[in-house]
Structure formats: structure tokens, C-alpha cells
N, C-alpha and C positions, 0 to 999 in steps of 0.2 A: 925396332930395337933387339939384340940382343941379349938375355936374361944371365947372367955370370952365373956361371955351371954351380957352385955353390949353393947358390942363393936356390936356383932350382933343386936341387938334391932336399933343400931343408922344407921347402914349397910339399913337396912330393913326399915327406915323411908326414908332414903334419896333417896330409889330409887320410893318410892310413890310420893313422893312430885319433883321430876326432870319431869318426865312425865305430870304432874299439873303444872307445871312453862313454860314448852314447848305449850300446848294448848293455855294456856292464852293471848300467845301474837298473835294468828289470830282473840281475839274476839276486836269487834270496841271498840273504845273511846266511853264512855259513856258521848251521848249527839251529838256525831259525827256521819252523815249519808254519809259512804263511796263512795256510789253513786252520792249523790246530788253534792261530793266534785268535783268531775270528771267531773260531765256534763255543759256546758258553760248553762248560762241561755238565754231562745229562742228572738232574738232579735225583739224589738218592732216596726213593721212599721209605717214609718215613711209617714203621707198623703202628697199627693204632691199640692201644692198650684193652691189655685186656683183665677182664673180673678176678681178683685172685680166689675166689671161692669157687669159679666154675670154666675160668678160662676162656671164658666167651667174651668177644669184642663189644666198644660201646655200652655197657653197665656203668653208669656212676658208680662210684661205691660209697653208697649211701653208709648211716649209723647200721649199728648192727643191732638188729634186735633177736631175741633167742626166746624161744617160747614152749613149755610142755604141756605135752599134747596127750591125749588118751590112745591108747592103743590095744583096745576090747573089742569084743564085738558089742557091746551095750555103747560103747563112744563113736561110732563107725555109721556111715563116712566121716571122713574128718575133713574138713576146709581148708585151704590155705596150701597145703602140704604140697599139692602140685607148682607152686611157686618160692617153696622154698629153694636156697641153693646149696645147701649142705642138709641132710637126717639124720639124726645119732638115733641108733634103737639100743637103747640100756636095759639092762633084766634091774626089776622091783623084788617088793615082796611075794612069797608065794610062787616063784618062778616064773610070775609073768614078767611083761613089757612094757616100757611106754616109750616114746619118742621127744625129742629136741630139737627143734625145726628152729634152724639157722638163718635171715633173711636178712637181705641187704641191696643185692643187686634190682630183686624184683619185690614190692613187697604189695601182697594183696590186701585189701579193704579190711578185711576180715577173718580171722583165723578162731579154730577150736573142734572139741572140747579142750579147754584149758586145764588145767589139773595139777595137782602138788607139785613140790617138788623135793627132790632127794639129792643127798649129800654127792653122789657121784657128780652132779651137775655143779656142783661149786668146785670140782676137779678139771672141769673142759671148761668151764667158762675163761680165767685168766688170758688165754692164747689171744684171744681176740682183745684184749685189753680191760675198757669196761665196757659190756655190751650192756643194755635194756634188759632184762629180766622178767618175762611174764611167767605170772607160774598162779595158782590157788593153794593157800594155802602149806604149812608145815608142821611136822612136830615141834610141841615146845621147844623143847631141846636142843633142835636143830635151827630156831630163830637169831639167836649167839652169831651162828656162823655164818648167818648171811647178810646179817648187819655189817662183819666183821669182809667178806667178799669184794674184788672190784668188781663191782657192778652196779647197776642204775636197778635200785626193785620199783617195777612198774604193776606189783602184784594185784591181787584184787582188795587187799588190804590199804595198797598207797596210791593206787590209783583208781579207786573204785567206778569213775563217773566214765571208765576205757571198758567196762562189762555189760553184758546184758544175758538175759535169758532169752534162748534159742525155740520158738514154739515149736511145737510138735518132739519134741525132744526131753525126757523127765531126768531131774536132776540128779548125781550128776555130775550128769555125762550132757545138759546144757548150757553149760555157761563157757559164752565165747566173748571173743575182746576186738575191739575196733582199732586196729594198727596205727591208724594216725592219731588217736588219742594215746595209745600207749608211747609215740615218741616223742609225744609234744610233753609227757610228763618226764621223760631223759630227754632237752636238748641237748647235754652235754654226750650223749654217749658214744664212744669211739666209732670211727668210720670204719671199713672193712680195710684191711692189712693183708702181707704175706703172712701166711701161716704154714707154710712148708709145704704146700699142694703144687704140684708139676702137672701139667696140658701137653700132649702133644701127640706123635705118632708112638704107636703099641711099641713093645720090644720086640726087634726081629724075629727073636728067638725066645722059646721056652714058654711057648701060650701053650696050654692045652684044651683042642675043641670042646664045649660044654654046652649042651642045649638046658639043662637046669644043676641049681645047686642049692643045697639045701642046708641051713642053720637050723641045730634046734637047742630049745629052753627046756627047763623042767617043764614047765606050761605051757608050751609055745613053739611053733612050727614055722618056719619061714623058707620059701621056698622061692627061687628067681628062675625066671625061665628066659631066654633071650628070645627076641622078635627082630628079626631081619627088617619084615616089613615097617617096625615104628621106630629100628633102630638104638633100641633099650633093652632093660631087663626087667621085663614084669613080674608085679608081684603078687604072692598067693601068700595068704597066712592061714594056718590050721584049715588047708585043703580049700580055705573061701580065692576068688579073685581078690585083693586088696583093693577094691573101687573108692575114687573122690566124689566130694561132696559136688564138685564142679560139672563132674562128668568123666569116665573114662576111668580104665584102668590103671593105679599108682605103679610107676616104673622109670628106671633112671641109666642115662649108656654108662655108669660107670657104680658098681656094685663094691665094697670092700667089708671083709669080714676081719676084724683084725681079731685077732685070739690075743686075752687078757688074762689075770689073775681077777677073780672074783671072790672078793672074802667076806665074811661076816662085820659089818661096823658096830659102832654103837647105842645105834638107831633101829628101834622097832615100832613093829603097827599093833592096831589095838589089841590085835588077834594071835599078838607074840611071833612073828612071823617076824625075822631079824631082818633087818633092809640090808642089800650086797651095797657092800663095798668095789667098783670098778677100778683096777689102776691102770689110768690110763698115760704114764709115765713109766721110762724105763725102756727096753725093748724088746719084741718078740717077734711072732712072725701073722703073717696075713695072705690072702688070697683076694687076688683084685680080678673082679669079672668084670670083660668090658669086648666091644666086639665080636660074643659070642666064642670069646674062650676065656681057661681059667691060670691067671699067672701068679706063680709062687713069690711072696714078697716080705719084706723085713721091715719093719717099726721099729721108728725110735723116737721118743721126747724127752730132751735133757730136763726139765723142769715145765712149773705147770703154765709160765708165762709163756715159754717155747709153745711151737707148732710141733705137729706130727711128719717126722718125715717118710716116705715109704720109698724104697730102693727095690731093684732087683735083687737077686739073689748074690748075682755079680757085683752090686753093690751101685750099679747104675741108677739113674734117678726112675723111680716106676711111674710112666706118665699114664695119666689119666685122660680119658674120653673128653673133651668140652662138653660143659651143661651139668645138671644135678650129679651130686653123687651121696648114696647114701655109704656112713658107715656102721655097719654090724658090730657092735662091740660085744663079744662073745665069749664064754670059757670056752677050753680045750674039747671036755669034756661037760656033761650040763649039772652044773649041780648048785644045789639052795642050801646057802649059808646057814 
């Protein structure tokens, strides 16, 4: 039987269209990439938090403990300084120096010799919030100032059970402290926070290669020598290696020489030598030693509650090398107020 011509044409058209429709179901939808739709985005790595005092990763922000440490030959070698996050060098009577060791990321079991407080200490402490402050004695006229300062007093008179006399040393250079007991006496001490320091690569320009750099006080001299092998500036004081009681020479990846005004305070010692007042607010110049180079820098600190900001001469952040930092507070010219 013959198929009518019109029906035959219709059937032939259907045969052509059907395969075309089947092929179109495998084509991608315009504007959509089937592979991209199935592949999950790569996760963005989260940088590990760093400690605000050292720039090192992984360290807990423990409570802040600041301790006044002896810094003459009679009290050396000191114990615990190698574990400090920040070490301040400050001038005291007769042109000598003492240290303020600041601990948070790593707290050693014992520290010392612990010595008496000075008025300049109270001007540095507020940037840490309310730290625990370890010291041994102070001038009677200064006690009301300590009582009003934003800190927790864990001196030998307030936390006597935390202190002990170290055998083999003589008074007053034999008073040491148990840090666990010190912090137990200040359970609400502030934890570490940003105090303005920045860490990272050194500026690409502006550094002058230096093997040594010296700082003079009226009755003390520091020399910092770069050690490529150790990756830090090793410390000499008065021509002698500054050794640690734990062993090895003291040193740090970053040394900051912060030039400040040093004035006569209202306090003086039993020999009538006036106590210097080191001004750490305002603005000034500094030299930052890192990576075997000396960088000219500027510092600024608006109020005592603020930290100190260090910048390059061009106004960019002056990054420190990660690790311990020594901040040497020195007058532009040695002065006994």
C-alpha cells in the first residue's frame, strides 16, 4: 500500500528532528561550567596567630609579668632573661642601669636577682594594662605612686612567699623569685596585647651594615655585636660578655636604641644621687639593629596607656625581627641628672 506523499514527508522530518533533540540534552547550559560547579573552592590558609611581644607563632597570650632585675657585675649572671619577651634597659642613680624583663609567651620557673623599683618603671607599665610587677623595695616617698599605678604589686613585701635567697650569692644580689607564685598572687593580671610593635621583613632600603653598635651611660657601656651564626646581636657590658645563668651569652634578634629625655626626678638614693626620670612618651629618634644592619627610625607614644610605635624615617612601619626584643632607653648624650 502506498503511503500518501504528505504523511511520508512528515515521518521523514520527525526522523531528522528526533536525533537532534537527543544530542542537545548533552550540551552545557549557556554560561555554566559543569566542571567548576562540581569542584569545591580551595580553602584559604589561615595564618597562625603571633605573639604581640615577639611576632612568633604558636605562643599563648599569658598574663604579663614585669620584673625589675639587677644589672651590675655584682648581680650577674642573671636568671630568666633568656626567656623574656622584652627587656628594657633603664638608667638609675649614679649613671648605672637596671633591667625590666617582661614575660608572657614563655615564663621561666625562676628569675633574679630582683631589685628595687624606680619611678620610670611606673611610666612604662600602663601600656601592658595591669601587669604583675615584681620588685624588691622602693623609696618610701615612692610607695604611694606604686599604690596608685595600674599594676598588681607582687613585690617581696606583698607576696613574700614567692621570694627566696639563692645560695652562693650575697645580699642584696641573692633575692630571686618563683614566677608561678608571683602570678598566683596576681590572678587578674592583664594578658598580652598589642603594644605597637610590628614584626616582619626588614625595610628594603635604609639599613647600614654594622658589626657592632655601642651605647654609653655615665657609668655603663653596652656593645651589641652581630652574630650571623646565632642570628642575633650578642651583648657585651663594660667590655665583658653578658652571660646568662642558664648558660650562653645573652642576645636578641632585635635591639632598639630608643633615645629619650633623661631628667632629674623628685627622688634620690641614700647617697643623695638623684633618680633619673626617663621620658617614654612623646616622639624621638631611634636606631633599630636587626639582620646585621642599623636602621635609623622614629618612635612615638601618645600617652602612657599607649604602646610605642616605631617607624622608618619615611613613616613606614619599622618591622622587628621575630623573637626577643631589647629596648635600650638612652639619652642622646650620657647625662647624670
